[in-house]
Each structure stands twice: as C-alpha cells, then as structure tokens.
N, C-alpha and C positions, 0 to 999 in steps of 0.2 A: 164921938165918932164922926168921921168925915162923911159928907154927902156922897152918894154913889157916883154921881156925875163928876165930882171933884176927884174922887179916887181914880176913875177911869182916865180922866184927863192927865192926872199925875203919872199914871202908868204909861200913857201914850207919849208923854214928854220925856220922862226919865229913861235913862239907859239901864239895862240890867247890871248888877242885881238890884231888884226893887226892895224897898223897905218892906219888911214882912207885915207891918201894920196896914199897908195899902191892900195887900192880898187878903189879910185876915178881915179887913173891913168889908169885904164882899161876901163873907160867910153869913148864913142865917138871914137872908134878905126878907123883908116884909113884902107884901103885895105892892105897896106904893113904891118901895125901893126897887123892886123887880121891874116895874114899869119904867122907872127912870133909867135903870140899867139898860133895858131893851132899846129905848130910844137913843141913848148915847152910844151904845155898843155898835149899832148899825152905821154910825157916822165915822167910826174908826177905820183906818186902812186895814185891809185883810191881813197883811204881815203883822201888824200890831195885835190884832185879834188872835192870831195864831200864837204869838209869843205869850200873851196874857193867859190864854186857855191852857197852854202847855205848863206854865208856871203854877196855875191853879190846880191842875191835875197832880203835879208833883207835890205841892203843899198838902193836898187832900190825902195823898198816899202816905205822907210822913206825919200828919197830925189829924187823927180821926176825930178830934174834938171840933174841928172846923167843918161846918156843914155847907157845902156848895151845891147841894142836890138841886135846889130850885133854879139856881143860876145855870147849872149844867143842862137842865131840862129846857130852859130858854135857848141855850146855844145849840140844841139839837135841830133847831129850825134855821140855823145860819146857812146862808147861801154857799159858803165855802166848806167843802167836805173836810178839809184838814182842821177847821175850827171846831167841828162837832166833836165833843168828847167821846172817848171810847164807851161802849155801852155798860161796862162793868163798873165804871167809876161812880162813886157815891158812898153813902153811909152803909155800913154793914146791916144786914137784916136784923130785926129785933131792936133797933134803936129808935 
C-alpha cells in the first residue's frame, strides 16, 4: 500500500480520472495514517481538496466496502465549506 502522503501528492498532481487504487488507499486509515493525511491535506490547494473529497464521496456511495469515515470526520474541520463532506456520508449503521 502506498503512503498516505504519496497518495495525496499523486492525486494533487494527476488529472482526473484518478486511478482507483489511489482513492482506495485512503480507506480504513490508521491513527498514524490519519495524522499524516491531515498534515498533507492542509497543504493542498482548496480546489484540489474539493475534487478529491468529491471523488471520495462518489466512491464511498458506489463501494460500501471502502471505509472513509475517519477521513470524512477529519475533513469536517476543513476551513472550506465545500470540502466538508455531507453529513450522511459514511458507513451504514450496524457495520
């Protein structure tokens, strides 16, 4: 698995469509990975963060096996309102 920082940098560099492995690599983050994500995330331009979070929301709606809930909780604190994921996004209850 790629490092979280590497994944975010790849997403920031590449044009859409992104390789699904990059997005899937952000699922199920450990606490250490989440801290790395948070540090790197804030360095990305707002427009890039908007595109990434939008893609993650779409992927999570299409593939319930990918758990981005920790990442989405971290993004709730983003300074940009459009980056914050909708409140209903995440894993279904009971999982």
